C-alpha positions in Angstrom: -19.9 -17.8 30.6 -16.6 -17.1 28.2 -19.6 -17.1 25.8 -20.7 -13.7 27.5 -16.7 -12.6 27.5 -16.5 -13.5 23.7 -18.9 -10.8 22.5 -18.1 -7.7 25.3 -15.0 -8.7 22.9 -16.9 -8.4 19.7 -19.9 -5.3 20.6 -15.9 -3.9 21.7 -14.6 -3.8 17.9 -17.9 -3.3 16.7 -18.1 0.5 18.1 -14.1 1.0 17.6 -15.4 -0.3 13.2 -18.7 1.4 13.4 -16.5 4.5 14.9 -14.0 4.1 11.2 -10.7 2.7 13.7 -10.0 -0.3 13.1 -7.5 -2.0 15.3 -7.8 0.9 17.6 -6.1 4.2 15.9 -7.2 7.3 16.5 -7.9 8.7 13.1 -10.8 7.5 10.8 -9.6 4.0 8.5 -9.8 5.9 4.1 -10.0 3.8 1.1 -7.4 3.2 -0.7 -7.3 3.4 -4.4 -7.6 0.0 -5.7 -6.3 1.0 -9.8 -8.5 -1.9 -12.3 -5.8 -1.2 -15.3 -1.0 -0.6 -15.1 -1.5 2.6 -16.5 -2.9 3.8 -14.5 -1.9 2.8 -11.1 2.2 2.8 -12.2 1.6 6.8 -13.3 0.0 7.7 -10.2 3.0 5.7 -7.8 5.5 7.5 -9.9 4.7 10.8 -9.1 4.0 9.3 -5.5 7.6 8.1 -4.7 8.7 11.5 -7.3 6.8 14.2 -4.5 9.4 12.8 -1.3 11.5 9.9 -3.0 12.3 9.6 1.6 8.8 8.6 2.2 7.3 6.3 0.0 7.9 2.6 0.1 6.6 0.3 -1.7 5.1 -3.6 -0.1 5.0 -6.3 -2.7 2.4 -9.2 -1.9 1.8 -12.3 -2.6 -1.1 -15.2 -1.2 -1.0 -18.8 -2.3 -4.8 -18.8 -0.9 -6.3 -16.4 -3.5 -3.8 -16.4 -5.9 -3.4 -12.7 -5.5 -0.1 -10.8 -6.8 -1.1 -6.8 -4.9 1.2 -4.7 -4.8 1.9 -1.0 -2.9 3.1 1.7 -3.2 2.3 4.7 -0.3 4.1 7.3 1.6 1.0 7.2 5.1 -0.8 10.3 3.1 -1.7 8.4 -0.2 -1.7 4.2 -0.4 -2.4 3.3 -4.6 -2.8 0.2 -5.0 -2.4 -3.1 -7.4 -3.5 -5.8 -7.6 -4.1 -9.1 -9.7 -4.0 -12.6 -10.6 -3.1 -13.1 -14.3 -0.1 -14.3 -14.3 1.4 -12.4 -17.4 0.8 -9.4 -15.2 3.7 -10.4 -12.5 6.5 -9.9 -15.4 5.2 -6.0 -15.8 5.0 -5.6 -11.8 8.6 -7.4 -11.5 9.7 -4.8 -13.9 8.1 -1.9 -11.9 9.4 -2.8 -9.1 13.4 -3.4 -9.6 12.7 0.4 -12.0 11.9 1.3 -8.1 14.0 0.1 -7.0 16.4 1.2 -8.7 15.8 4.4 -8.7 15.7 4.2 -4.5 19.1 3.4 -4.3 20.4 6.0 -7.3 22.8 8.2 -6.3 21.2 11.0 -8.9 17.9 10.9 -7.1 19.3 10.3 -3.1 21.5 13.8 -4.1 18.7 15.2 -5.3 16.2 15.0 -2.3 18.9 16.2 0.0 18.9 19.4 -1.8 15.1 20.0 -1.6 15.8 19.1 2.5 
């Protein structure tokens, strides 16, 4: 009896995925650009942050099972993603992340953001 219910759920989920709505969202999913070059990613992330500092957020995620470190910068419209499994990239990501955090808490960036509002 439980198998039929499971198949119905999978069929419903398949319809949602086929329609481009992963988890019940009303808008279609967009592919996130995965940057291969670190310099391109940092330039794009800085540009995204400077465009609207109040909307940008940064996420760092480490998956031990894969050995991947991922940094994501998004403003809910654009989403930039850089993923690596190289140990030497960790220092670069840490430095860039701290620079962004310093920018986010500095008074200059807050006052500039408030002037645009």
